[in-house]
VMD Tcl script that draws the C-alpha trace (Angstrom):
set ca {
  {58.51 -67.80 36.01}
  {60.37 -67.83 39.32}
  {60.00 -70.71 41.79}
  {58.42 -68.03 44.02}
  {55.77 -67.18 41.39}
  {55.19 -70.93 40.72}
  {54.72 -71.62 44.51}
  {52.36 -68.54 44.66}
  {50.37 -69.93 41.65}
  {50.02 -73.51 43.26}
  {48.99 -71.96 46.62}
  {46.24 -69.88 44.85}
  {45.15 -72.86 42.83}
  {44.89 -74.98 45.99}
  {42.69 -72.34 47.75}
  {40.17 -72.00 44.70}
  {40.05 -75.82 44.75}
  {39.39 -75.93 48.55}
  {36.57 -73.39 48.02}
  {35.23 -75.38 44.95}
  {35.30 -78.49 47.43}
  {33.56 -76.52 50.30}
  {30.84 -75.46 47.81}
  {30.10 -78.94 46.36}
  {30.61 -81.35 49.29}
  {26.85 -81.15 50.26}
  {25.74 -82.52 47.00}
  {27.50 -85.83 47.66}
  {27.05 -88.86 49.88}
  {30.60 -90.39 50.04}
  {34.17 -89.48 50.41}
  {36.43 -91.98 48.51}
  {40.19 -91.72 49.06}
  {42.80 -93.66 47.09}
  {46.54 -93.31 47.24}
  {46.41 -90.83 44.25}
  {43.26 -89.09 44.33}
  {40.24 -87.85 46.58}
  {36.69 -88.16 45.42}
  {33.33 -87.17 46.27}
  {30.56 -89.57 44.93}
  {26.96 -90.31 45.26}
  {27.19 -94.02 44.07}
  {30.14 -96.39 44.26}
  {31.10 -100.04 44.06}
  {34.01 -101.78 45.67}
  {35.42 -105.04 44.35}
  {38.23 -106.87 45.93}
  {40.11 -109.09 43.65}
  {42.97 -111.66 44.27}
  {45.53 -112.89 41.73}
  {48.30 -115.01 42.61}
  {48.20 -113.93 46.07}
  {48.04 -110.15 45.35}
  {45.12 -108.48 46.45}
  {43.82 -105.36 44.70}
  {40.76 -103.05 44.62}
  {38.61 -101.81 42.04}
  {36.35 -98.87 42.63}
  {33.92 -97.86 40.24}
  {32.13 -94.37 40.96}
  {29.30 -92.38 39.31}
  {28.32 -88.83 39.83}
  {31.63 -87.95 41.16}
  {33.80 -84.96 41.64}
  {37.57 -85.23 41.67}
  {40.17 -83.26 44.02}
  {42.79 -82.43 41.30}
  {43.83 -78.73 40.90}
  {45.34 -79.71 37.49}
  {42.13 -80.97 35.89}
  {40.06 -78.69 34.06}
  {36.71 -80.53 34.63}
  {36.40 -81.87 38.04}
  {32.93 -83.23 37.79}
  {32.77 -86.77 36.15}
  {29.94 -89.11 35.23}
  {31.88 -92.38 35.77}
  {35.37 -93.22 37.33}
  {36.88 -96.59 37.69}
  {40.23 -96.84 39.81}
  {42.16 -100.06 40.19}
  {44.88 -100.01 43.05}
  {46.94 -102.27 45.26}
  {46.98 -99.66 47.81}
  {44.23 -98.78 50.65}
  {40.87 -97.54 49.62}
  {38.95 -95.48 52.25}
  {35.41 -94.79 52.01}
  {33.35 -92.66 54.33}
  {29.52 -91.78 54.11}
  {29.18 -88.11 54.62}
  {26.75 -86.96 57.31}
  {23.84 -84.84 56.09}
  {23.80 -81.24 57.92}
  {21.50 -81.06 60.84}
  {20.19 -77.97 59.42}
  {18.23 -79.39 56.76}
  {14.38 -79.42 57.68}
  {12.24 -82.11 56.78}
  {9.37 -81.15 54.33}
  {6.97 -83.19 56.25}
  {7.83 -81.56 59.74}
  {4.50 -80.95 61.67}
  {3.72 -77.09 61.89}
  {6.24 -76.48 58.85}
  {4.24 -74.65 55.96}
  {7.47 -74.61 53.84}
}
mol new
graphics top color blue
foreach p $ca { graphics top sphere $p radius 0.5 }
foreach p [lrange $ca 0 end-1] q [lrange $ca 1 end] { graphics top cylinder $p $q radius 0.2 }
display resetview
C-alpha cells in the first residue's frame, strides 16, 4: 500500500466518521473533549483531584459515543478518563425544530 493509498483510506475513514457523528449528535446532551478524545455523552461526572500540588481530572461518562476512526464500536456504556490536561464540557442546544407535544393546536 502506497502512502497515497493510505492517505486516501484515512480521508475516507474520517469522512465516514463525520457522517456518523452528524447522524448521532442529536441523541446526546454533552460534548466532552479531552486532549486525546472527543466524546458525546448523556451523563457525566467531573472530579478534580490534587495530589502533591498536581491537579488532575477524572471524567466518568455513561451512554457515550467516541470520536475515534480506528475504534470498531464507538458507542460505549461507560467511560472513565483521567487526565492532567484540560477538559472541555459543553451542553448541546436542542434544535428549535422540535415541536413540544403539548403545544396548543397541535394534534400530533
